[in-house]
KOLMAR-182893 format. One record per residue: residue number from 1; residue in three letters; x, z, y of N, C-alpha, C in turn. Coordinates in steps of 0.02 Angstrom, whole numbers. Layout:
# KOLMAR-182893
PT/resi/resn/nX/nZ/nY/caX/caZ/caY/cX/cZ/cY
PT/NUM/ALA/X/Z/Y/X/Z/Y/X/Z/Y
...
//
This chain:
# KOLMAR-182893
PT/resi/resn/nX/nZ/nY/caX/caZ/caY/cX/cZ/cY
PT/1/MET/-322/-307/1081/-355/-245/1062/-314/-185/1086
PT/2/GLU/-347/-138/1117/-313/-79/1142/-287/-36/1084
PT/3/ARG/-224/-15/1091/-194/25/1037/-208/99/1050
PT/4/ASN/-270/120/1035/-288/189/1049/-289/233/986
PT/5/HIS/-285/202/927/-282/240/866/-210/243/842
PT/6/LYS/-189/301/820/-119/311/801/-114/333/728
PT/7/VAL/-79/292/688/-72/303/616/1/313/599
PT/8/VAL/14/363/557/82/378/533/86/360/459
PT/9/THR/138/323/439/152/312/368/221/338/353
PT/10/PHE/232/358/291/294/391/271/318/364/204
PT/11/GLY/379/336/203/405/310/141/470/273/150
PT/12/GLU/486/231/102/550/195/102/540/121/117
PT/13/ILE/579/96/165/582/24/175/644/-1/138
PT/14/MET/637/-56/102/690/-80/59/711/-151/78
PT/15/LEU/771/-168/59/794/-237/63/766/-274/3
PT/16/ARG/731/-328/15/702/-369/-39/744/-432/-48
PT/17/LEU/770/-441/-108/809/-500/-125/769/-539/-178
PT/18/SER/741/-595/-159/697/-633/-203/727/-701/-219
PT/19/THR/713/-725/-279/737/-791/-299/698/-844/-260
PT/20/PRO/730/-896/-237/695/-949/-200/642/-982/-245
PT/21/GLY/583/-995/-217/530/-1028/-254/511/-989/-316
PT/22/PHE/508/-1024/-372/491/-992/-435/550/-990/-483
PT/23/ASN/611/-991/-455/671/-988/-497/677/-921/-532
PT/24/ARG/710/-922/-590/724/-861/-626/790/-832/-602
PT/25/PHE/800/-767/-616/862/-734/-596/923/-772/-621
PT/26/ILE/920/-795/-683/979/-826/-714/993/-897/-687
PT/27/GLN/948/-923/-645/956/-991/-619/990/-994/-551
PT/28/ILE/987/-940/-513/1000/-946/-441/1073/-931/-422
PT/29/ASN/1091/-958/-365/1157/-945/-334/1149/-905/-270
PT/30/ASN/1088/-896/-247/1076/-858/-186/1006/-828/-187
PT/31/PHE/996/-777/-145/931/-744/-139/904/-754/-69
PT/32/ASP/838/-753/-63/805/-748/2/800/-674/19
PT/33/ALA/823/-654/78/825/-584/98/770/-569/149
PT/34/SER/735/-515/138/685/-490/185/679/-415/175
PT/35/PHE/630/-384/206/620/-312/199/548/-297/178
PT/36/GLY/538/-241/145/471/-221/126/471/-153/92
PT/37/GLY/412/-130/77/402/-65/46/332/-41/63
PT/38/GLY/300/-6/17/229/9/23/206/34/90
PT/39/GLU/235/88/114/211/119/176/232/78/237
PT/40/ALA/290/46/234/311/1/288/264/-59/293
PT/41/ASN/243/-84/235/196/-140/235/130/-122/269
PT/42/VAL/106/-62/257/44/-39/289/54/-33/364
PT/43/ALA/112/-6/385/126/1/457/126/-66/492
PT/44/VAL/157/-117/461/160/-183/491/90/-214/496
PT/45/SER/51/-209/443/-17/-236/444/-58/-205/500
PT/46/LEU/-54/-139/505/-92/-104/557/-70/-125/627
PT/47/ALA/-5/-133/637/20/-155/702/-8/-224/718
PT/48/ASN/-11/-268/669/-40/-335/680/-114/-331/697
PT/49/PHE/-148/-279/674/-219/-270/689/-230/-236/757
PT/50/GLY/-176/-217/791/-183/-185/856/-183/-110/854
PT/51/VAL/-166/-80/798/-163/-8/791/-92/16/807
PT/52/SER/-85/71/841/-20/101/852/4/134/788
PT/53/SER/53/103/755/76/128/691/147/154/696
PT/54/TYR/158/211/665/223/245/666/248/250/594
PT/55/PHE/308/226/582/337/229/515/391/283/514
PT/56/VAL/386/329/466/434/384/459/476/371/397
PT/57/SER/542/373/406/587/359/350/658/380/369
PT/58/ILE/706/363/327/777/372/342/812/307/327
PT/59/LEU/854/284/374/893/224/365/966/237/382
PT/60/PRO/1012/208/344/1083/219/359/1103/188/425
PT/61/GLU/1156/216/454/1181/192/519/1232/136/508
PT/62/HIS/1209/81/481/1251/21/478/1208/-40/491
PT/63/GLU/1238/-98/486/1204/-159/509/1140/-175/468
PT/64/ILE/1140/-159/403/1080/-173/364/1024/-126/384
PT/65/GLY/1042/-63/397/992/-16/423/965/-39/490
PT/66/ASN/1010/-64/533/988/-89/599/941/-149/591
PT/67/ALA/957/-192/542/915/-252/531/845/-232/510
PT/68/ALA/840/-182/466/774/-158/444/735/-129/503
PT/69/LEU/771/-90/544/740/-59/603/714/-113/651
PT/70/ASN/755/-163/663/736/-217/708/678/-258/681
PT/71/ARG/675/-266/615/620/-303/585/554/-267/597
PT/72/LEU/554/-202/589/494/-163/602/475/-167/676
PT/73/ARG/524/-161/720/510/-165/792/480/-233/810
PT/74/SER/503/-286/777/480/-353/795/405/-362/784
PT/75/PHE/376/-320/741/304/-324/728/265/-270/766
PT/76/GLY/300/-232/808/266/-182/849/259/-114/817
PT/77/VAL/295/-102/762/293/-36/730/337/12/770
PT/78/ASP/312/72/783/350/123/818/399/156/770
PT/79/VAL/463/154/785/515/180/741/546/244/768
PT/80/THR/511/276/814/538/337/847/558/390/796
PT/81/TYR/520/397/743/531/452/695/572/432/634
PT/82/ILE/604/375/637/650/356/583/717/390/595
PT/83/LYS/738/431/548/802/466/553/857/420/528
PT/84/ARG/915/424/559/972/384/538/1021/428/499
PT/85/GLY/1043/403/442/1090/440/400/1091/411/330
PT/86/GLY/1133/440/288/1139/414/220/1185/354/218
PT/87/GLU/1198/330/157/1248/277/148/1219/209/131
PT/88/ARG/1157/207/104/1132/142/82/1057/137/87
PT/89/ILE/1034/75/92/963/61/91/944/40/20
PT/90/GLY/886/60/-3/863/39/-69/853/-36/-71
PT/91/ILE/862/-65/-130/855/-137/-140/807/-149/-198
PT/92/TYR/767/-201/-192/732/-225/-251/739/-300/-257
PT/93/PHE/749/-323/-318/757/-393/-334/691/-419/-363
PT/94/LEU/669/-477/-339/604/-504/-360/613/-575/-388
PT/95/GLU/587/-584/-448/580/-651/-478/506/-666/-479
PT/96/THR/484/-715/-439/413/-730/-434/389/-770/-493
PT/97/GLY/338/-744/-526/310/-778/-584/264/-835/-565
PT/98/VAL/246/-875/-613/200/-930/-602/165/-945/-668
PT/99/SER/102/-965/-664/62/-982/-722/62/-924/-772
PT/100/GLN/86/-934/-833/85/-881/-883/148/-837/-882
PT/101/ARG/195/-852/-837/256/-811/-833/248/-759/-778
PT/102/SER/254/-696/-796/244/-641/-749/302/-634/-700
PT/103/SER/288/-605/-643/341/-587/-596/380/-528/-625
PT/104/LYS/443/-521/-603/485/-466/-624/517/-433/-563
PT/105/VAL/521/-367/-566/554/-328/-514/609/-285/-545
PT/106/ILE/668/-286/-514/723/-242/-534/741/-199/-474
PT/107/TYR/741/-133/-483/757/-87/-429/831/-69/-428
PT/108/ASP/858/-63/-368/925/-35/-357/918/12/-297
PT/109/ARG/890/71/-310/874/116/-255/901/187/-265
PT/110/LYS/939/198/-318/967/265/-329/1013/285/-273
PT/111/ASN/1005/347/-250/1045/375/-196/1036/338/-130
PT/112/SER/978/307/-121/964/277/-56/956/332/-4
PT/113/ALA/959/313/59/960/363/113/900/409/110
PT/114/ILE/840/382/99/780/424/100/775/467/37
PT/115/SER/802/445/-19/796/484/-80/835/550/-75
PT/116/ASN/881/554/-28/921/614/-17/896/655/43
PT/117/MET/833/643/63/806/680/120/804/754/107
PT/118/LYS/802/792/161/795/865/159/731/883/196
PT/119/THR/701/939/177/638/958/208/644/968/284
PT/120/GLU/704/986/308/712/997/379/726/933/418
PT/121/ASP/726/876/385/741/813/419/687/791/468
PT/122/PHE/625/813/457/569/789/498/530/848/528
PT/123/ASP/515/842/592/473/891/627/401/865/624
PT/124/TRP/364/885/574/298/856/563/248/877/617
PT/125/ASP/257/935/646/213/954/701/221/906/760
PT/126/GLU/282/889/775/295/840/829/268/771/809
PT/127/ILE/282/750/748/262/684/725/186/675/727
PT/128/PHE/149/726/707/76/720/701/39/738/765
PT/129/SER/74/762/815/41/779/878/10/716/910
PT/130/GLY/-56/719/921/-91/663/952/-105/605/906
PT/131/LYS/-91/611/841/-103/557/794/-172/567/759
PT/132/HIS/-194/514/726/-262/515/697/-264/509/621
PT/133/TRP/-213/477/592/-217/460/521/-147/464/491
PT/134/PHE/-143/488/428/-79/490/391/-89/455/325
PT/135/HIS/-45/406/310/-50/369/248/15/376/209
PT/136/TRP/7/389/143/65/392/99/45/360/32
PT/137/THR/95/347/-9/81/319/-76/119/359/-128
PT/138/GLY/100/347/-192/133/381/-247/205/360/-257
PT/139/ILE/228/310/-221/297/289/-226/343/341/-196
PT/140/THR/321/372/-141/364/420/-106/381/481/-148
PT/141/PRO/333/517/-178/353/574/-220/391/554/-282
PT/142/ALA/385/491/-303/423/467/-361/498/462/-346
PT/143/LEU/516/468/-282/587/465/-263/625/528/-284
PT/144/GLY/590/582/-300/624/642/-323/599/706/-291
PT/145/LYS/630/761/-309/608/827/-288/612/836/-212
PT/146/ASN/665/811/-181/671/818/-108/612/783/-74
PT/147/ALA/595/724/-98/539/688/-68/473/724/-80
PT/148/GLN/465/754/-139/403/790/-155/395/850/-109
PT/149/ASP/448/887/-98/445/947/-55/431/927/17
PT/150/THR/462/872/40/452/850/109/382/824/118
PT/151/LEU/357/788/70/288/762/74/238/819/76
PT/152/LYS/249/870/37/202/927/37/198/959/107
PT/153/LEU/255/967/139/255/994/207/218/948/255
PT/154/ALA/228/882/246/194/834/289/118/839/280
PT/155/LEU/95/846/219/23/850/206/-7/914/235
PT/156/ILE/28/969/229/4/1032/258/-3/1024/333
PT/157/ALA/48/994/365/47/984/438/-7/935/458
PT/158/ALA/-17/883/419/-68/833/436/-138/865/438
PT/159/LYS/-152/907/389/-218/940/388/-224/990/445
PT/160/LYS/-168/1024/461/-169/1072/516/-186/1037/582
PT/161/HIS/-161/976/590/-172/938/651/-236/897/649
PT/162/GLY/-274/901/595/-339/869/592/-337/794/577
PT/163/LEU/-283/769/548/-279/699/532/-318/682/469
PT/164/THR/-346/622/466/-372/596/404/-312/574/361
PT/165/VAL/-314/591/297/-258/576/252/-281/526/199
PT/166/SER/-245/471/192/-259/423/139/-199/419/93
PT/167/CYS/-213/407/29/-160/400/-22/-176/341/-66
PT/168/ASP/-129/295/-71/-131/242/-122/-91/268/-181
PT/169/LEU/-122/278/-238/-90/311/-295/-27/273/-318
PT/170/ASN/-28/208/-319/32/166/-326/82/191/-379
PT/171/PHE/61/194/-441/106/216/-494/158/163/-509
PT/172/ARG/221/184/-517/277/140/-533/312/166/-596
PT/173/ASN/303/132/-652/330/159/-714/405/152/-720
PT/174/LYS/437/115/-674/510/111/-673/540/168/-632
PT/175/MET/497/209/-602/522/264/-560/510/332/-592
PT/176/TRP/455/341/-629/443/404/-663/392/394/-719
PT/177/THR/386/445/-761/340/440/-818/270/461/-797
PT/178/THR/221/446/-839/153/467/-824/148/544/-821
PT/179/GLU/184/577/-865/183/651/-865/211/679/-800
PT/180/GLU/266/651/-777/296/673/-714/248/660/-656
PT/181/ALA/219/600/-656/174/581/-602/114/627/-599
PT/182/GLN/82/640/-655/22/681/-655/36/753/-634
PT/183/LYS/93/778/-654/112/847/-635/119/853/-560
PT/184/VAL/146/802/-528/157/804/-455/96/783/-416
PT/185/MET/63/729/-438/11/699/-398/-54/739/-398
PT/186/ASN/-73/767/-455/-136/803/-458/-143/858/-405
PT/187/PRO/-92/902/-397/-99/954/-346/-102/927/-274
PT/188/LEU/-73/868/-262/-72/841/-194/-140/811/-174
PT/189/MET/-184/801/-222/-248/770/-206/-292/814/-163
PT/190/GLU/-279/879/-161/-320/923/-120/-314/908/-45
PT/191/TYR/-260/872/-26/-250/855/44/-276/786/63
PT/192/VAL/-302/749/14/-320/679/24/-394/671/39
PT/193/ASP/-409/631/91/-478/614/109/-499/547/80
PT/194/VAL/-454/498/82/-469/430/59/-419/413/4
PT/195/CYS/-445/403/-57/-403/388/-114/-410/314/-131
PT/196/ILE/-353/280/-137/-350/209/-152/-313/200/-218
PT/197/ALA/-341/159/-262/-310/150/-328/-320/79/-351
PT/198/ASN/-282/59/-402/-294/-6/-435/-314/7/-507
PT/199/GLU/-309/-44/-548/-336/-41/-616/-302/10/-662
PT/200/GLU/-240/30/-646/-206/77/-690/-184/142/-657
PT/201/ASP/-188/145/-590/-160/202/-554/-194/268/-572
PT/202/ALA/-260/267/-576/-295/330/-590/-276/357/-658
PT/203/GLU/-267/313/-706/-248/335/-773/-177/361/-774
PT/204/LYS/-130/324/-745/-60/342/-749/-42/401/-703
PT/205/SER/-73/403/-643/-55/454/-594/-96/518/-601
PT/206/LEU/-159/511/-623/-204/569/-625/-233/583/-694
PT/207/GLY/-222/537/-742/-246/548/-810/-319/532/-820
PT/208/ILE/-348/489/-777/-419/471/-782/-423/395/-791
PT/209/LYS/-455/373/-846/-455/302/-864/-523/270/-853
PT/210/ALA/-522/207/-828/-583/168/-823/-604/144/-892
PT/211/GLU/-669/146/-905/-694/126/-970/-705/51/-975
PT/212/ALA/-695/24/-1035/-714/-45/-1054/-683/-98/-1010
PT/213/SER/-619/-88/-989/-585/-138/-949/-517/-152/-978
PT/214/ASP/-496/-215/-974/-430/-237/-996/-406/-288/-947
PT/215/VAL/-366/-265/-897/-344/-310/-844/-302/-367/-870
PT/216/GLU/-265/-355/-924/-221/-408/-951/-261/-467/-977
PT/217/SER/-321/-456/-1002/-363/-510/-1026/-416/-531/-976
PT/218/ALA/-409/-507/-913/-455/-523/-859/-525/-497/-872
PT/219/GLN/-530/-443/-912/-595/-413/-927/-602/-348/-888
PT/220/LEU/-644/-349/-837/-655/-289/-798/-728/-269/-803
PT/221/SER/-740/-206/-817/-808/-180/-819/-824/-148/-752
PT/222/GLU/-868/-180/-714/-887/-152/-650/-918/-83/-660
PT/223/GLU/-957/-75/-712/-989/-11/-727/-936/42/-742
PT/224/GLY/-883/22/-779/-829/69/-795/-793/93/-733
PT/225/TYR/-779/47/-687/-745/66/-626/-789/105/-578
PT/226/ALA/-854/89/-579/-901/128/-538/-902/201/-562
PT/227/LYS/-902/210/-627/-901/278/-655/-835/312/-639
PT/228/LEU/-780/275/-642/-715/303/-623/-715/328/-551
PT/229/ALA/-743/287/-506/-746/307/-435/-787/371/-427
PT/230/GLN/-842/376/-463/-884/436/-459/-848/497/-485
PT/231/ILE/-811/489/-540/-773/545/-568/-720/568/-520
PT/232/LEU/-683/521/-491/-629/538/-444/-657/575/-383
PT/233/LYS/-711/548/-356/-740/580/-297/-765/650/-311
PT/234/SER/-796/658/-369/-823/723/-387/-768/773/-402
PT/235/LYS/-718/752/-441/-666/798/-463/-623/823/-405
PT/236/TYR/-605/776/-360/-557/794/-307/-590/802/-239
PT/237/ASP/-656/792/-235/-693/800/-173/-666/753/-118
PT/238/PHE/-648/692/-137/-628/642/-88/-688/622/-45
PT/239/ASP/-675/606/18/-727/576/60/-743/506/36
PT/240/THR/-690/468/18/-698/398/-2/-651/382/-59
PT/241/VAL/-674/344/-107/-632/315/-160/-639/239/-156
PT/242/ALA/-582/205/-153/-581/132/-152/-536/107/-209
PT/243/ILE/-562/62/-250/-525/38/-308/-520/-38/-304
PT/244/THR/-459/-65/-303/-451/-137/-304/-458/-163/-376
PT/245/LEU/-491/-219/-383/-504/-248/-449/-470/-316/-453
PT/246/ARG/-418/-319/-494/-380/-381/-502/-393/-409/-572
PT/247/GLU/-422/-468/-575/-433/-503/-639/-377/-555/-647
PT/248/SER/-330/-540/-690/-269/-581/-696/-279/-638/-745
PT/249/TYR/-302/-694/-719/-309/-753/-762/-240/-781/-779
PT/250/SER/-193/-777/-731/-124/-796/-742/-84/-767/-684
PT/251/ALA/-18/-778/-684/23/-754/-628/6/-791/-564
PT/252/SER/-24/-850/-570/-38/-892/-513/-110/-886/-487
PT/253/ARG/-154/-861/-528/-225/-859/-510/-256/-793/-530
PT/254/ASN/-285/-759/-481/-317/-695/-493/-386/-694/-462
PT/255/GLY/-431/-658/-493/-493/-638/-459/-478/-573/-421
PT/256/TRP/-502/-568/-359/-483/-511/-317/-545/-484/-282
PT/257/SER/-558/-420/-293/-614/-387/-261/-599/-313/-258
PT/258/ALA/-647/-273/-237/-637/-201/-234/-705/-166/-237
PT/259/LEU/-701/-102/-250/-760/-60/-257/-751/2/-215
PT/260/ILE/-803/23/-180/-798/83/-137/-855/131/-153
PT/261/HIS/-839/195/-148/-888/248/-158/-873/302/-107
PT/262/ASN/-923/318/-65/-912/371/-15/-974/415/-10
PT/263/GLY/-975/456/41/-1030/503/47/-1080/483/99
PT/264/SER/-1077/420/123/-1124/399/175/-1165/339/152
PT/265/ASP/-1143/278/169/-1184/219/152/-1174/195/81
PT/266/CYS/-1119/214/49/-1107/193/-20/-1111/253/-66
PT/267/LEU/-1171/282/-69/-1181/340/-113/-1174/320/-186
PT/268/LYS/-1190/257/-200/-1174/227/-264/-1118/177/-253
PT/269/PRO/-1072/170/-301/-1016/124/-291/-1040/53/-276
PT/270/TYR/-1007/23/-227/-1024/-45/-204/-964/-91/-215
PT/271/ARG/-977/-149/-246/-923/-198/-258/-926/-253/-205
PT/272/SER/-866/-271/-182/-860/-320/-129/-868/-391/-154
PT/273/THR/-863/-438/-107/-855/-509/-123/-795/-518/-170
PT/274/ILE/-800/-565/-216/-746/-580/-262/-712/-645/-240
PT/275/TYR/-647/-643/-229/-608/-702/-209/-568/-728/-268
PT/276/ASP/-568/-794/-277/-528/-827/-328/-465/-852/-293
PT/277/ILE/-408/-818/-304/-348/-829/-265/-296/-869/-304
PT/278/GLN/-269/-921/-272/-209/-955/-296/-150/-921/-261
PT/279/ILE/-110/-884/-299/-62/-837/-270/3/-870/-248
PT/280/VAL/24/-854/-187/91/-871/-163/138/-812/-174
PT/281/ASP/115/-751/-156/155/-691/-164/107/-631/-167
PT/282/ARG/104/-597/-224/58/-541/-231/88/-475/-210
PT/283/VAL/153/-471/-199/185/-409/-179/158/-389/-110
PT/284/GLY/136/-328/-104/106/-304/-42/32/-314/-38
PT/285/GLY/1/-342/-91/-71/-353/-90/-110/-288/-83
PT/286/GLY/-90/-238/-121/-124/-173/-116/-113/-139/-50
PT/287/ASP/-53/-147/-22/-39/-117/44/-80/-149/99
PT/288/SER/-89/-215/95/-131/-249/145/-203/-227/139
PT/289/PHE/-225/-213/78/-292/-186/67/-299/-117/100
PT/290/ALA/-250/-74/88/-252/-7/118/-254/-11/194
PT/291/ALA/-213/-55/223/-213/-62/295/-280/-86/321
PT/292/GLY/-310/-134/286/-376/-158/306/-429/-104/304
PT/293/LEU/-424/-61/254/-472/-6/247/-462/45/303
PT/294/ILE/-399/64/315/-385/112/369/-409/85/436
PT/295/PHE/-392/23/451/-413/-8/514/-488/-6/521
PT/296/SER/-523/-23/468/-596/-26/471/-626/43/485
PT/297/PHE/-601/94/452/-627/161/464/-611/185/534
PT/298/LEU/-552/167/560/-536/185/629/-582/150/679
PT/299/GLN/-610/93/659/-658/57/701/-730/80/688
PT/300/ASN/-736/133/648/-802/162/633/-847/114/594
PT/301/LYS/-817/71/554/-857/28/510/-885/69/453
PT/302/ASN/-943/49/427/-969/84/369/-931/62/307
PT/303/GLY/-946/94/250/-906/82/190/-909/10/166
PT/304/LYS/-968/-21/168/-975/-90/144/-936/-138/188
PT/305/ASP/-942/-131/253/-905/-175/298/-830/-163/293
PT/306/ALA/-810/-100/282/-739/-83/276/-709/-115/215
PT/307/ILE/-743/-111/158/-715/-138/96/-713/-214/100
PT/308/GLU/-762/-246/133/-761/-319/139/-702/-341/183
PT/309/PHE/-690/-305/236/-633/-322/279/-567/-313/242
PT/310/ALA/-561/-257/206/-499/-242/170/-484/-294/116
PT/311/VAL/-536/-315/80/-527/-365/27/-508/-432/56
PT/312/ALA/-541/-451/111/-525/-515/143/-454/-515/170
PT/313/ALA/-433/-459/200/-365/-454/227/-313/-461/171
PT/314/SER/-326/-428/115/-278/-431/60/-280/-497/24
PT/315/CYS/-339/-530/25/-342/-598/-2/-294/-643/36
PT/316/LEU/-295/-639/102/-250/-681/142/-177/-663/131
PT/317/LYS/-162/-599/119/-93/-579/106/-65/-616/46
PT/318/HIS/-105/-627/-5/-81/-661/-65/-57/-732/-52
PT/319/THR/-73/-759/7/-52/-826/25/11/-828/67
PT/320/ILE/41/-770/80/97/-765/126/159/-740/90
PT/321/PRO/215/-777/93/277/-752/61/302/-689/96
PT/322/GLY/332/-644/57/358/-582/84/310/-524/75
PT/323/ASP/333/-465/91/293/-404/83/239/-396/136
PT/324/PHE/253/-421/196/210/-405/253/150/-451/258
PT/325/ASN/93/-423/279/32/-462/290/29/-483/363
PT/326/LEU/46/-545/377/52/-568/446/-11/-606/467
PT/327/VAL/-67/-571/468/-130/-601/489/-162/-558/543
PT/328/SER/-206/-589/581/-241/-555/635/-310/-533/613
PT/329/VAL/-341/-490/653/-410/-470/640/-455/-530/641
PT/330/GLU/-443/-576/688/-486/-635/694/-482/-679/632
PT/331/GLU/-423/-686/603/-416/-726/542/-453/-694/483
PT/332/VAL/-450/-629/478/-485/-594/424/-560/-602/433
PT/333/GLU/-584/-593/494/-656/-598/507/-681/-670/495
PT/334/LYS/-639/-718/510/-658/-788/497/-667/-801/423
PT/335/LEU/-621/-774/382/-628/-781/310/-692/-748/286
PT/336/MET/-706/-689/311/-767/-654/290/-829/-694/308
PT/337/LYS/-828/-727/365/-887/-763/389/-896/-831/356
PT/338/ASN/-841/-868/350/-845/-938/331/-821/-952/260
PT/339/GLY/-790/-904/227/-763/-917/161/-695/-950/165
PT/340/GLY/-665/-964/108/-596/-988/106/-590/-1061/89
PT/341/SER/-616/-1105/132/-613/-1177/117/-542/-1204/125
PT/342/GLY/-501/-1172/168/-433/-1196/179/-428/-1258/220
PT/343/ARG/-482/-1276/258/-479/-1335/300/-427/-1327/356
PT/344/VAL/-396/-1382/375/-346/-1381/428/-380/-1363/494
PT/345/GLU/-350/-1318/531/-376/-1298/597/-344/-1343/650
PT/346/ARG/-384/-1381/685/-358/-1429/735/-385/-1412/804
//
């Protein structure tokens, strides 16, 4: 596929240290090391789909920073705009849950290179020249005031250059409070064209709650989420609202679908196919959904086709260890067409 669409993502790539298999932190003598992070995950997914993706961040000038840079390059992500500096890369530790035991994440990201960014670190006019789409998540402004100020400049420049802007609200309660998030996130919504959320993001980040749903008991009200999408679109004048719906039967098995509401073919909220997933690794599931949605819109797909592609792409991500969604367009389309029988391909 010709790489004629250019997407910029902005955020932190982290070192991921996960326990092997389903071991607990207190059991292990070693970790499996890889890299990941919301916006980097989107960049990798898009590169795998044939989109020219550019990741903007800051990485320290040492071997671990080089390893992260090389990992992104290996998947075809353009790292031209990654600034080198700072002393450390952020780390997150992952204990993968199974059955009724939830996964756990511990962050070690204080004073990471990107958290100490300055507004003058990035020339957004240069970065956005000739680009088509800008994607960010609520994780980036949660890094602190420097990140919030830099992101605001990026959003102003993105709109000046005519880019479509998408935001995955991505609330992280280990990074900031709901009060802090709402104070920062609400004003930034004026720059967003495509808003992506999950079952709790709208409530925690924007103060708007879905009615009659309890994700912990696997009870989701499609009507409640449809109303939420309508409220979000009306209040913030988004072009599109996409909400992922996760029915958590256990840490190992989820129902996975999404709902879309836009101003063209989905004038009323439309719910996608529902997949019953046996989970290998759910980290990055929302990012793979965002990438699938962005890719679909860049291909001029309508809302229904876009949400079906995004859900199928993220369904496949749940079967892959690590943050990155390492699937092709053809594999996603095959799942959409034939379903998920899991038969051996010979």
